[in-house]
Backbone bond lengths (Angstrom), bond angles and torsions (degrees), N, CA, C in turn:
res aa  C-N    CA-C-N  psi(-1)  N-CA   C-N-CA  omega(-1)  CA-C   N-CA-C  phi
1 X - - - 1.433 - - 1.517 109.33 -
2 X 1.300 116.29 67.61 1.439 122.04 -174.68 1.514 114.56 -75.85
3 X 1.327 118.21 -9.04 1.452 120.90 -176.69 1.524 113.17 -68.32
4 X 1.303 117.25 -30.30 1.460 120.46 -174.51 1.519 113.44 -105.44
5 X 1.327 116.93 17.87 1.456 120.70 173.94 1.515 115.23 80.83
6 X 1.330 119.58 8.49 1.456 121.05 178.18 1.522 108.79 -79.29
7 X 1.300 115.26 136.21 1.455 120.33 177.80 1.516 109.65 -89.09
8 X 1.316 114.13 143.95 1.456 119.60 174.40 1.522 107.76 -73.03
9 X 1.321 117.32 135.82 1.452 122.48 -179.21 1.522 109.33 -70.52
10 X 1.344 116.45 124.58 1.453 121.38 -179.57 1.515 109.78 -102.95
11 X 1.322 115.13 142.84 1.461 121.08 176.79 1.518 109.67 -99.51
12 X 1.320 116.63 139.26 1.453 120.54 174.16 1.517 108.47 -105.80
13 X 1.312 116.52 179.83 1.454 121.56 -177.74 1.524 112.67 -63.31
14 X 1.318 117.21 -26.30 1.451 118.92 -177.64 1.527 112.39 -87.91
15 X 1.320 118.12 -7.27 1.452 120.70 178.15 1.509 114.22 80.47
16 X 1.316 117.91 16.55 1.466 120.39 -175.67 1.518 112.91 -91.28
17 X 1.313 118.70 7.29 1.468 123.71 178.61 1.525 112.61 66.84
18 X 1.331 116.23 33.24 1.458 119.45 172.24 1.503 116.52 96.64
19 X 1.311 119.29 6.13 1.449 120.53 -176.69 1.505 115.74 -78.88
20 X 1.348 118.26 -26.28 1.463 117.23 -173.58 1.522 114.49 -126.15
21 X 1.302 118.95 -12.53 1.467 123.12 179.83 1.520 113.08 56.30
22 X 1.316 117.41 36.55 1.461 121.71 179.24 1.527 110.54 -72.78
23 X 1.332 116.88 135.09 1.465 119.02 178.21 1.528 110.68 -76.02
24 X 1.312 116.00 158.00 1.461 120.54 176.07 1.523 108.62 -66.23
25 X 1.318 116.46 143.85 1.455 121.67 -179.81 1.518 108.53 -82.10
26 X 1.342 117.28 131.29 1.458 121.77 176.99 1.523 107.95 -79.89
27 X 1.323 116.32 107.36 1.459 121.67 -176.94 1.519 112.78 -100.26
28 X 1.332 117.68 11.64 1.456 119.89 -177.97 1.532 112.07 -74.90
29 X 1.310 118.77 -21.10 1.460 123.19 179.02 1.517 109.02 -133.31
30 X 1.324 117.16 134.89 1.452 121.31 176.03 1.511 113.12 109.48
31 X 1.322 114.58 -176.34 1.462 122.58 -176.94 1.521 108.23 -112.67
32 X 1.346 115.76 129.42 1.458 121.11 -178.24 1.517 111.12 -135.68
33 X 1.323 115.34 142.14 1.460 122.18 168.21 1.519 105.74 -100.00
34 X 1.319 116.41 130.66 1.455 121.61 -179.98 1.513 109.47 -106.72
35 X 1.321 116.77 127.06 1.456 120.90 178.51 1.515 110.78 162.59
36 X 1.294 114.84 166.46 1.452 121.30 -173.29 1.515 116.24 -74.77
37 X 1.307 118.90 -2.71 1.456 121.06 -179.45 1.513 113.05 97.80
38 X 1.324 116.75 19.63 1.467 121.11 -179.83 1.532 110.20 -77.24
39 X 1.302 117.21 179.11 1.461 122.10 -178.51 1.525 111.28 -61.43
40 X 1.331 118.22 -38.95 1.465 120.83 -179.83 1.529 111.16 -66.70
41 X 1.322 116.95 -39.02 1.460 120.73 177.56 1.524 110.49 -63.94
42 X 1.313 116.50 -42.39 1.459 121.06 179.23 1.526 111.04 -67.22
43 X 1.332 116.73 -34.28 1.465 121.28 177.45 1.531 110.39 -66.44
44 X 1.334 117.11 -41.88 1.461 120.82 176.91 1.519 110.38 -64.05
45 X 1.323 117.59 -42.11 1.466 121.02 178.94 1.529 110.86 -61.26
46 X 1.328 117.38 -40.53 1.465 121.08 178.43 1.533 110.42 -64.83
47 X 1.328 117.67 -39.31 1.468 121.38 178.51 1.524 110.62 -65.98
48 X 1.328 117.32 -38.37 1.467 121.44 178.09 1.522 109.85 -65.46
49 X 1.313 117.17 -45.04 1.468 120.37 179.87 1.539 110.98 -63.46
50 X 1.335 117.16 -40.37 1.461 120.88 178.52 1.531 110.84 -65.77
51 X 1.329 117.16 -40.30 1.466 121.19 178.80 1.526 110.68 -65.17
52 X 1.327 116.99 -41.93 1.464 120.39 178.00 1.527 111.16 -63.19
53 X 1.319 116.64 -39.29 1.462 120.50 179.28 1.526 110.59 -64.36
54 X 1.328 117.37 -42.30 1.464 120.44 179.08 1.521 111.76 -67.15
55 X 1.323 116.90 -31.16 1.459 121.11 178.84 1.537 111.85 -82.15
56 X 1.319 116.24 -8.41 1.452 120.87 179.52 1.525 113.43 74.59
57 X 1.315 116.78 25.19 1.467 121.72 -179.48 1.518 109.51 -100.52
58 X 1.311 116.16 135.08 1.465 122.68 -177.63 1.528 110.62 -104.80
59 X 1.314 118.30 56.25 1.465 121.84 -178.28 1.518 110.66 -101.10
60 X 1.311 114.48 149.64 1.462 120.80 175.42 1.526 109.10 -77.66
61 X 1.314 115.99 148.62 1.464 121.91 175.23 1.524 107.04 -115.17
62 X 1.328 116.06 116.22 1.453 121.05 178.70 1.515 111.06 -89.65
63 X 1.307 116.16 164.07 1.470 121.46 179.31 1.525 107.85 -135.22
64 X 1.326 116.37 117.07 1.464 121.88 178.95 1.525 107.15 -101.06
65 X 1.329 116.57 120.70 1.457 120.94 -178.07 1.522 113.33 -110.55
66 X 1.320 117.74 -7.76 1.462 121.91 -178.84 1.527 109.32 -77.60
67 X 1.332 116.46 113.89 1.457 120.58 -175.51 1.526 112.89 -68.62
68 X 1.316 118.21 -23.31 1.463 120.77 175.47 1.529 109.21 -67.46
69 X 1.324 116.47 -45.37 1.458 120.42 178.67 1.530 111.11 -68.18
70 X 1.325 117.46 -37.61 1.462 121.15 178.41 1.527 109.92 -63.03
71 X 1.320 117.52 -45.13 1.458 121.03 178.44 1.524 111.66 -65.06
72 X 1.329 117.04 -35.17 1.464 120.79 177.84 1.523 111.65 -64.38
73 X 1.322 116.77 -25.10 1.461 121.16 176.80 1.523 111.87 -82.49
74 X 1.335 117.35 -2.45 1.459 121.62 178.32 1.515 114.32 89.47
75 X 1.311 117.29 11.18 1.468 121.53 -178.87 1.517 109.24 -94.28
76 X 1.321 115.86 123.65 1.462 120.25 179.47 1.525 112.63 -110.48
77 X 1.344 117.47 -10.12 1.461 121.22 179.20 1.524 108.30 -133.29
78 X 1.314 115.53 129.64 1.457 120.32 178.85 1.515 109.31 -113.60
79 X 1.313 118.86 159.15 1.451 128.21 2.31 1.518 111.47 -74.15
80 X 1.325 114.66 158.05 1.458 120.54 178.98 1.517 109.29 -137.68
81 X 1.333 115.48 155.46 1.454 122.02 178.49 1.519 108.27 -115.44
82 X 1.322 115.76 125.73 1.456 123.08 -178.43 1.521 108.27 -120.98
83 X 1.333 116.73 125.40 1.463 121.52 178.88 1.521 108.06 -127.33
84 X 1.324 115.72 120.23 1.465 122.75 179.90 1.523 112.58 50.29
85 X 1.315 116.15 43.56 1.454 121.71 175.39 1.519 115.13 83.21
86 X 1.324 118.61 0.81 1.464 122.23 -179.66 1.524 110.07 -112.44
87 X 1.320 116.13 130.95 1.465 120.97 177.48 1.525 107.49 -78.57
88 X 1.325 116.68 116.67 1.460 121.15 -179.10 1.520 112.35 -94.02
89 X 1.320 117.69 -26.33 1.467 121.45 179.43 1.519 108.41 -160.67
90 X 1.332 115.97 147.27 1.467 119.40 175.40 1.514 110.04 -151.97
91 X 1.325 113.99 151.86 1.455 120.42 174.87 1.504 116.01 86.57
92 X 1.327 118.03 2.63 1.471 119.45 178.01 1.519 110.51 -156.02
93 X 1.328 115.09 160.73 1.457 121.48 178.24 1.526 107.60 -89.06
94 X 1.311 116.30 121.70 1.460 121.46 178.73 1.520 110.47 -84.26
95 X 1.312 116.30 148.67 1.462 121.53 172.78 1.525 108.75 -80.12
96 X 1.315 116.52 162.80 1.455 122.15 -177.86 1.531 111.37 -56.57
97 X 1.329 117.62 -43.57 1.465 121.11 -178.80 1.530 111.77 -66.11
98 X 1.334 117.05 -35.42 1.464 120.31 176.59 1.527 110.65 -65.93
99 X 1.322 116.07 -40.68 1.467 120.67 178.86 1.522 109.69 -64.81
100 X 1.345 116.97 -42.91 1.463 120.68 178.84 1.521 110.94 -57.87
101 X 1.319 117.25 -45.47 1.466 121.29 -179.66 1.523 110.82 -62.61
102 X 1.320 117.08 -42.30 1.476 120.31 179.62 1.524 111.60 -66.69
103 X 1.323 116.80 -39.96 1.460 120.25 -179.61 1.528 111.46 -68.73
104 X 1.312 117.15 -33.76 1.455 120.05 178.86 1.530 110.69 -70.74
105 X 1.330 117.47 -32.63 1.461 121.33 178.85 1.520 111.65 -75.82
106 X 1.334 116.76 -32.05 1.479 120.67 -175.05 1.509 112.30 -74.15
């Protein structure tokens, strides 16, 4: 309805409807926890950080909270673990030893 000066609502990568202009996160390289930031997502992130510390790896762990981007990656259940663009686990909180095994295989 452009006749009356109303602007069409634009969506950004973060799903905030244009409030922050955040760019989409490049998930093709690196380690990411996917989820809305709930307690289970934070628990998975802590397990990933602990596993990386035990493996002696100094990698950053990203956190993607935009559900549009998470769904675009094919994830329908969170929390999920994404390593170099591949979903290694979704829908449950992994233990530190499970994360270590997955990271060693990846």
